[in-house]
Each structure stands twice: as C-alpha cells, then as structure tokens.
C-alpha positions as a printed Julia matrix, in Angstrom:
477×3 Matrix{Float64}:
 -16.2   -10.76   -1.28
 -15.42   -7.47    0.58
 -11.83   -8.68    0.88
 -11.58   -9.05   -2.87
 -13.16   -5.67   -3.59
 -10.68   -3.98   -1.22
  -7.79   -5.86   -2.69
  -8.85   -4.81   -6.18
  -8.79   -1.22   -4.95
  -5.25   -1.79   -3.62
  -4.16   -3.27   -6.98
  -5.6    -0.34   -8.85
  -3.75    2.07   -6.6
  -0.53    0.14   -7.06
  -0.7     0.06  -10.84
  -2.31    3.41  -11.75
  -1.0     6.81  -10.84
  -3.07    8.98   -8.6
  -3.17   11.36  -11.55
  -5.99    9.29  -12.97
  -8.44   10.39  -10.38
  -6.85   13.7    -9.48
  -7.4    14.98  -12.92
 -11.02   13.87  -12.95
 -10.63   11.32  -15.72
 -12.53    8.48  -14.14
 -16.3     8.69  -14.23
 -19.37    6.57  -14.81
 -19.78    7.38  -18.52
 -17.64    6.06  -21.31
 -17.78    4.58  -24.77
 -15.6     2.14  -26.54
 -13.31    3.05  -29.36
 -11.0     1.16  -31.68
  -7.31    0.92  -30.93
  -5.43    0.67  -34.28
  -1.87   -0.5   -34.7
   1.11    1.8   -35.06
   4.54    0.24  -34.5
   4.57   -3.52  -33.82
   6.97   -4.55  -31.04
   7.23   -8.23  -29.97
   6.32   -8.97  -26.35
   4.8   -11.81  -24.37
   1.52  -11.43  -22.54
   0.12  -14.91  -21.99
   0.63  -15.93  -25.6
   3.9   -17.03  -27.24
   3.49  -14.97  -30.4
   1.6   -11.9   -29.05
   2.63   -8.49  -30.52
   2.46   -5.22  -28.67
   2.3    -1.78  -30.28
   3.72    1.59  -29.59
   0.75    3.87  -29.7
   2.2     7.15  -28.41
   5.7     8.56  -27.94
   6.48   11.31  -25.38
  10.04   12.5   -25.42
  11.92    9.27  -25.89
   9.39    7.22  -23.89
   6.9     4.92  -25.68
   3.39    4.23  -24.49
   2.43    0.66  -25.48
  -0.96   -0.7   -26.33
  -0.48   -3.15  -23.43
  -0.06   -0.24  -21.03
  -3.47    1.07  -22.04
  -5.14   -2.35  -21.92
  -3.76   -3.12  -18.5
  -4.94    0.21  -17.1
  -8.33   -0.28  -18.7
  -8.72   -3.78  -17.28
  -7.82   -2.59  -13.74
 -10.48    0.15  -14.03
 -13.07   -2.37  -15.24
 -12.23   -4.65  -12.32
 -12.87   -1.77   -9.97
 -16.17   -0.89  -11.71
 -14.79    2.51  -12.86
 -15.28    4.05  -16.3
 -13.53    6.81  -18.15
 -14.9    10.14  -19.23
 -15.33   10.01  -22.97
 -13.3     7.67  -25.09
 -11.33    5.41  -22.75
  -8.55    4.9   -25.27
  -7.98    8.65  -25.55
  -8.31    9.31  -21.82
  -6.01    6.5   -20.73
  -3.37    7.21  -23.33
  -3.38   10.89  -22.38
  -2.99   10.29  -18.72
  -0.17    7.78  -19.31
   1.45   10.5   -21.39
   1.01   13.03  -18.55
   2.84   10.6   -16.25
   5.71   10.51  -18.75
   5.9    14.32  -18.53
   6.24   14.29  -14.78
   8.82   11.49  -14.86
  10.81   13.38  -17.51
  10.77   16.48  -15.45
  11.77   14.58  -12.32
  14.81   13.26  -14.2
  15.71   16.77  -15.34
  15.41   18.17  -11.81
  17.31   15.21  -10.32
  14.42   14.18   -8.1
  15.47   11.0    -6.39
  13.73    8.22   -4.53
  15.77    6.06   -2.18
  15.47    2.27   -2.27
  14.5     2.41    1.4
  11.61    4.76    0.61
  10.3     2.39   -2.09
  10.77   -0.59    0.26
   8.88    1.17    3.01
   5.99    1.96    0.71
   5.88   -1.61   -0.57
   5.76   -3.01    2.92
   3.07   -0.51    3.85
   0.93   -1.61    0.93
   1.66   -5.3     1.63
   0.75   -4.86    5.34
  -2.56   -3.17    4.39
  -3.45   -5.87    1.89
  -2.69   -8.59    4.52
  -5.03   -6.86    6.97
  -7.78   -6.72    4.42
  -7.31  -10.37    3.34
  -7.12  -11.67    6.88
  -3.73  -13.38    6.62
  -0.61  -13.61    4.5
  -1.75  -17.02    3.31
  -5.17  -15.79    2.18
  -3.62  -12.91    0.32
  -1.14  -15.15   -1.51
  -3.9   -17.63   -2.36
  -6.15  -14.88   -3.73
  -3.4   -13.11   -5.72
  -1.97  -16.52   -6.75
   1.55  -15.3    -5.99
   3.95  -15.12   -3.08
   4.64  -11.97   -1.11
   8.09  -11.87   -2.71
   6.46  -11.78   -6.19
   4.04   -9.09   -5.08
   6.96   -6.96   -3.78
   8.81   -7.32   -7.09
   5.67   -6.51   -9.1
   4.98   -3.38   -7.07
   8.54   -1.99   -6.81
   9.01   -0.2   -10.08
   5.51    1.11  -10.3
   5.58    2.46   -6.78
   8.99    4.1    -7.44
   7.36    5.94  -10.36
   4.33    6.87   -8.25
   6.54    8.36   -5.58
   8.54   10.26   -8.22
   5.4    11.65   -9.81
   3.94   12.63   -6.43
   7.19   14.28   -5.37
   7.43   16.14   -8.7
   3.9    17.41   -8.36
   4.59   18.51   -4.78
   7.69   20.33   -5.91
   5.82   22.14   -8.64
   3.01   23.41   -6.32
   5.03   24.01   -3.19
   4.6    27.75   -3.43
   0.87   27.68   -4.21
  -1.14   29.13   -1.32
  -4.64   30.45   -0.55
  -5.76   33.04    1.96
  -8.8    32.87    4.26
 -10.33   35.63    2.14
  -9.81   33.51   -0.95
 -11.54   30.58    0.68
 -14.55   32.7     1.69
 -14.84   34.21   -1.79
 -14.77   30.79   -3.42
 -17.66   29.48   -1.38
 -19.78   32.6    -1.27
 -20.89   31.97   -4.85
 -21.33   28.23   -4.48
 -24.84   26.71   -3.92
 -25.1    24.49   -0.9
 -25.41   21.34   -2.93
 -22.02   22.13   -4.59
 -20.12   22.16   -1.26
 -17.87   19.16   -0.77
 -19.22   16.29    1.3
 -17.08   15.37    4.27
 -17.31   11.55    4.65
 -17.89    9.88    8.03
 -14.62    9.61    9.83
 -13.54    7.94   13.11
 -10.63    8.05   15.46
  -9.81    4.69   17.0
  -7.53    3.65   19.84
  -6.32    0.13   20.1
  -4.59   -2.16   22.64
  -3.4    -5.47   21.21
  -1.59   -8.35   22.82
   0.25  -11.17   21.11
  -0.47  -14.44   22.97
   2.85  -15.98   23.92
   3.76  -19.36   22.49
   4.2   -22.21   24.89
   7.94  -22.81   25.69
   7.55  -26.41   24.63
   6.24  -25.3    21.27
   9.15  -22.87   20.83
  11.62  -25.68   21.63
   9.84  -27.89   19.07
  10.23  -25.25   16.42
  13.9   -24.68   17.23
  14.62  -28.39   17.19
  13.0   -28.68   13.77
  15.17  -25.83   12.41
  18.32  -27.43   13.88
  17.42  -30.71   12.14
  16.97  -28.87    8.83
  20.38  -27.29    9.26
  22.0   -30.61    9.96
  20.34  -32.22    6.88
  21.59  -29.39    4.68
  25.09  -29.45    6.05
  25.34  -33.23    5.66
  24.41  -32.99    2.01
  21.26  -35.06    2.51
  19.13  -32.33    0.88
  19.21  -28.71   -0.12
  17.99  -25.58    1.63
  15.6   -24.82   -1.23
  13.97  -28.3    -1.05
  13.29  -27.99    2.68
  12.02  -24.48    2.25
   9.48  -25.74   -0.4
   8.4   -28.51    1.94
   8.24  -26.88    5.29
   8.6   -23.06    5.3
   5.52  -21.16    6.41
   6.38  -18.07    4.39
   5.02  -17.36    0.89
   8.62  -17.57   -0.42
   8.43  -21.36    0.05
   7.24  -21.64   -3.52
  10.61  -20.2    -4.66
  12.56  -22.39   -2.36
  12.66  -19.75    0.29
  14.34  -17.2    -2.0
  13.38  -13.55   -1.26
  15.07  -11.84   -4.26
  17.35   -8.86   -3.95
  16.14   -6.73   -1.05
  17.5    -3.61    0.67
  18.08   -3.73    4.42
  15.14   -1.39    5.02
  12.69   -3.88    3.5
  13.62   -6.62    5.92
  12.87   -7.1     9.62
  15.8    -5.4    11.47
  16.79   -8.58   13.34
  16.54  -10.68   10.21
  18.52   -8.07    8.22
  21.31   -7.93   10.78
  21.93  -11.63   10.61
  21.42  -11.88    6.8
  23.78   -9.06    5.91
  26.45  -10.52    8.14
  26.46  -13.78    6.23
  29.5   -14.18    3.93
  29.58  -17.84    2.91
  26.71  -19.21    0.79
  27.57  -22.71    2.1
  26.9   -21.71    5.76
  23.45  -21.6     7.4
  22.71  -18.88    9.89
  21.85  -19.37   13.59
  18.15  -19.44   14.43
  16.72  -15.91   14.17
  13.57  -14.88   16.05
  11.44  -12.07   14.51
   7.89  -10.97   14.93
   7.0   -13.38   12.13
   8.42  -16.45   13.82
  11.72  -18.32   13.77
  14.02  -18.47   10.73
  17.19  -19.99    9.39
  18.86  -18.09    6.5
  21.18  -18.94    3.65
  23.08  -16.32    1.66
  22.69  -16.48   -2.14
  24.34  -13.21   -3.22
  25.08   -9.57   -2.32
  24.91   -6.7    -4.72
  25.72   -3.27   -3.34
  23.16   -2.48   -0.65
  20.98   -5.35   -1.56
  21.01   -8.97   -0.57
  19.46  -12.11   -1.98
  18.94  -14.92    0.46
  16.8   -17.95    1.23
  15.02  -18.56    4.51
  12.87  -21.09    6.19
  10.17  -19.7     8.53
   8.43  -21.71   11.17
   5.68  -20.14   13.29
   4.98  -21.46   16.83
   1.36  -22.46   17.15
  -0.52  -20.43   19.82
  -2.79  -22.67   21.87
  -6.29  -21.6    22.88
  -5.28  -21.44   26.53
  -2.86  -18.57   25.78
  -5.56  -16.72   23.77
  -8.09  -17.28   26.64
  -5.56  -15.94   29.15
  -4.95  -12.77   27.2
  -8.66  -12.3    26.66
  -9.27  -12.56   30.41
  -6.53   -9.96   31.14
  -8.05   -7.51   28.62
 -11.48   -8.11   30.08
 -10.06   -7.08   33.46
  -8.38   -4.01   31.86
 -11.7    -2.89   30.34
 -13.4    -3.24   33.68
 -10.78   -1.17   35.43
 -10.88    1.52   32.76
 -14.71    1.69   33.14
 -14.27    1.92   36.95
 -11.99    4.95   36.49
  -8.88    3.37   37.83
  -7.01    4.7    34.82
  -7.85    5.69   31.27
  -7.46    3.8    28.01
  -4.79    6.35   27.04
  -2.81    5.61   30.19
  -3.06    1.85   29.74
  -2.06    1.61   26.06
   1.72    2.54   26.47
   2.18   -0.07   29.2
  -0.09   -2.9    28.01
  -0.21   -2.91   24.21
   2.24   -4.86   22.09
   1.46   -2.76   19.07
   4.62   -0.73   18.37
   2.81    1.54   15.89
   0.3     2.89   18.4
   1.4     2.35   21.97
   3.57    5.48   22.08
   0.62    7.52   20.83
  -1.81    6.45   23.61
  -3.09    3.66   21.4
  -4.3     6.06   18.67
  -4.31    4.47   15.21
  -3.02    6.56   12.27
  -2.01    6.26    8.63
  -0.34    8.18    5.89
  -2.86    9.93    3.72
  -1.73    9.2     0.14
  -3.42   12.36   -1.2
  -1.86   14.85    1.17
   1.26   12.95    2.29
   0.34   13.79    5.88
  -0.21   11.38    8.75
  -3.74   11.47   10.13
  -5.71    9.62   12.78
  -9.05   10.15   10.97
 -10.08    7.06    9.17
 -12.97    6.45    6.79
 -14.54    3.15    7.73
 -13.17    1.32    4.69
  -9.66    2.38    5.53
  -9.64    0.52    8.88
  -8.53   -3.09    9.17
 -11.58   -5.27    8.57
 -11.79   -6.72   12.1
 -11.43   -3.21   13.68
 -14.05   -1.77   11.37
 -16.47   -4.57   12.31
 -16.05   -3.7    15.99
 -16.3     0.09   15.52
 -19.36    0.0    13.23
 -21.92   -0.11   16.14
 -19.96    1.88   18.73
 -20.46    5.33   20.04
 -17.64    7.68   21.04
 -16.15    6.58   24.38
 -17.29    2.96   23.92
 -14.81    0.12   24.37
 -15.19   -3.15   22.53
 -15.01   -6.6    23.99
 -11.69   -8.45   23.36
 -11.59   -9.93   19.85
  -9.09  -11.9    17.74
  -7.55  -10.39   14.65
  -4.55  -10.79   12.3
  -2.14   -7.86   12.53
   0.09   -6.52    9.76
   2.83   -9.08   10.68
   0.44  -11.97   10.09
   0.26  -12.71   13.84
  -2.87  -13.77   15.75
  -3.49  -11.09   18.36
  -6.19  -10.28   20.9
  -7.27   -6.69   20.83
  -9.69   -4.2    22.29
 -10.59   -0.89   20.65
 -12.01    2.38   21.93
 -13.91    4.72   19.6
 -12.38    8.09   20.41
 -14.52   10.17   18.05
 -16.96    9.86   15.15
 -17.77   12.62   12.69
 -20.78   11.79   10.54
 -20.92   12.59    6.83
 -22.04   16.15    6.14
 -21.83   19.11    3.84
 -18.73   21.15    4.66
 -19.4    24.48    6.38
 -17.12   27.47    6.92
 -17.66   27.42   10.67
 -17.03   23.67   11.34
 -14.86   22.55    8.45
 -12.7    25.48    7.45
  -9.6    23.32    7.14
 -11.49   20.92    4.83
 -12.71   23.8     2.72
  -9.3    25.43    2.66
  -7.76   22.11    1.52
 -10.38   21.88   -1.18
  -9.71   25.37   -2.53
  -5.96   24.8    -2.27
  -6.29   21.61   -4.3
  -8.32   23.47   -6.92
  -5.62   26.11   -7.17
  -2.87   23.47   -7.32
  -4.73   21.61  -10.05
  -5.04   24.83  -12.07
  -1.26   25.32  -11.7
  -0.51   21.72  -12.66
  -2.91   21.96  -15.72
  -1.04   24.98  -17.02
   2.33   23.41  -16.34
   1.31   20.33  -18.34
   0.15   22.54  -21.25
   3.42   24.45  -21.2
   5.47   21.26  -20.88
   3.75   19.68  -23.93
   4.94   22.67  -25.98
   8.61   21.9   -25.15
   8.76   18.11  -25.48
   8.55   15.87  -28.58
   5.28   13.99  -28.89
   4.11   11.64  -31.56
   0.37   10.96  -31.54
  -0.94    8.62  -34.27
  -3.73    9.74  -36.58
  -6.49    7.66  -34.98
  -6.05    9.87  -31.81
  -6.36   13.16  -33.68
 -10.11   13.28  -33.22
  -9.86   12.76  -29.44
 -11.15   15.44  -27.1
  -8.16   15.8   -24.82
  -8.01   17.36  -21.41
  -4.76   19.17  -22.3
  -4.18   21.0   -25.57
  -1.08   20.75  -27.71
  -0.48   16.99  -28.0
  -0.97   17.0   -31.8
   1.78   19.0   -33.53
C-alpha cells in the first residue's frame, strides 16, 4: 500500500505543475461546483463519442474541461482538496501555467531534449525504487517503462520551462539578514515554520556477480535469437514479446524515439552506430543485463530501435558471499581500521555515491539545489526501513534491495546525522528561515507579475466562472 501511495505522489508531481502547491491552492476544504459547456471539441477519453469542451482561453491556448477533470482526479487520488471551488481554482492555475509558458516562448527559454530525458529517467528511477522493481512498477501502472517515458515527456518539458521561467523572473529578488529578523520578530512562535525530520545517509552497495556459466547461457540464448531472426524463421519483435525481460517486450522490444542521453551510454553507442534495419547488433552488456538491438529508424538526434534484454540470474551463493564481505567490512570499520567514508570509494559499486564518501543526495525540486538531507519518505523504501531505528553513527547489517537500475544489490548504510522535527529558530535554522522569507518575497513578486501579465494578454473566461473568487485579479475583462 505504501508503494501505491508514493507512486500516486509521483504521478501527481508528473502531471501537475508545482505552481499548484506553491500558490497555496491545495487545502483540505473544498466544495463542488458545476462545469458548464462552452465550445464542444471532439476527443477520445475512454469512450468513442466523448466530447471535450474548451472552458478558458489564455492568449491562443485553450484550457479543456478534460484538463480540469484530470487534475481534479489526480488531486482526489492523492487525498488533496482545493481551496474554495475546485473548478475555479484548477482552471485558474492551469491558466497561470499558460502565462508562464507564453512568457517562456517570448523570452526564448529553451529546454534541451537531454534535460527532459534526464528528468524522465530520474523520475522513473525513483518510482522503480519505491515500487521495488521495474516489473512491479509496470504491473501497478499497467504500462511499460517506454509508455511511461512517453507519457511524462511533454508534461515534464512544460514543468521545466515553467520552473525556469519562474527562476528567471525572481533571479534578482534577495533578502538581507535584517529583513529576516524583522519578519520573524512579529511572528508568534506557533507561526514559525516547522523543519521536518531529516537524515543524512551514507551507503555502500555491491552488485553480486553473475556466475560465468549463467552469463554464457544468456549469451548463447541471444546468439540463438539472432540466428533465428537472420534465417527468417521469426521476427525480432516476436522474440522480444516472448523472451525479453524489459517492459518494452509488450511493444515487441520497441523503445520509441529516444535521444542519446536517455539511453545507457554503452547501449546508445551501439544503437546509434547501427545503419541497416536488417542487421542485428552484437551482444551489448549494460548495467541492466545483456541486449541485442535492431534499428527501426533515426530522426535527427533521436533513434527508434528494438531490443531484447536478458538478465543473468544471481544465485544465492553470490549474494551470501557479498553479504559476508560486507559483514567483515562493518566489523573492521567498528574496530577503527578505517572509516565508512574511506571504504565507500573503494568498495561500493554505486556510481552515484562512491565518489562522495558514500553520501546519498538528490535534487530538491523546489530549490533546484542538490542536497544530502532527506526526509524519510524521500529515501528508497529499503533504505528508509533500515534507517528508521538507527542513531547517528550506527551502521546497518547487510540487506538486499533493488537499485535504480532494477538490479539486486547487497547494501549497508550508515546514518550520518538526524535532525528531528522542530520549530525553526534564528540561532539554529537561519538558512531555513532565510529561505522561507526569500520564498515569501519571491511569491509576492510572482503574484504581481501574474497580475500584470493578465492585463497584457487576451483571456476569455465563460460566464459561469464570473462569480469565482480568484487568487489573481483581472481574468474577467
């Protein structure tokens, strides 16, 4: 159940702009309101003759009734409600997003395909960690990873554009220490922001090696598939559907048009070098397993190809061997032979942490800054389970987990620090308080910018929305 709750959170983040919460729209109080028709436009949403409706127009961009309903449904799934009339609040915030996207176009704000691909992969990796495996995620979402990537791409591109436009607008907004002190001198204690419990965690993880005989078995299978395809006995797509261990098996191994940055570097190097759709690549080894690849088409900097993925089975003996080695490492750290920080760069297979003394980190979506301070729900499930009962300096026993590549790994974690939830204070949490005041000032600036922007852009708001209590004035002209 916790996996599903967390994945719903991820879905909400992927499909709703951060403006929804940043502007204080979501709350625990709302009331229903009718949504009358305006301009019928045919579209398909689960029914062959369904009709959508244009309910607002901002500039030359329509806001459809379906947009509002999808956003409302996602909020309901997450258990969130909207302040006031949800139809009014949702429509307004979708309109605000259109303003930012319009301004981003005017200012020639660009988002590279590689940036979108990186963000998609980051979200996919996080969702895999929460679900426990690629297979579980695909089962729960009832779609392949390829379909998830395609579903996320346009929305994430818009999210990045909106975030970048907001950052550009407020880049010169600053606050002084004196302004921070003045802001909080007049606030009662119970109005101070609460700093949630955060932890810093170091990790060492090892990928149990596959037995050489198992690797040879996998390679032999892939060679057999290549021979069967080349002989005309069957097609690549058929074998992919039958045998590939990747979610793309449902589409005959087809990945869809992908930029190089969205693919594993080794996989991409081989795939982009393919020129003949009738030829099958050599066997390619990546962190996911072993592949053979078939070119479908190239379009500019994107490639569409099929692949078959087979993963060597890791036997229990290899897992036990790694577990024993990590047990020995823990003992030696506790004996003072070396520190956890010294061991991580030489022992860990985790590329994301081993060059940082094992310290885990992530990109904070609100600030755009990388931080090592996690709230518990932000940690991978298996790591959070270990950390929950630990004290700073404690090292866990070795445990199995699924990493972001979908691999079975054996890991140990060390709790570097824990900061319990508390009311922010000027002496201990100045940076937190400064950030809070800075955000307040930025939101004031953004609010005024939106009001001014509304004055300069064409908007059409139907009559049934004229009685709405909007956050921004000027929509109705």
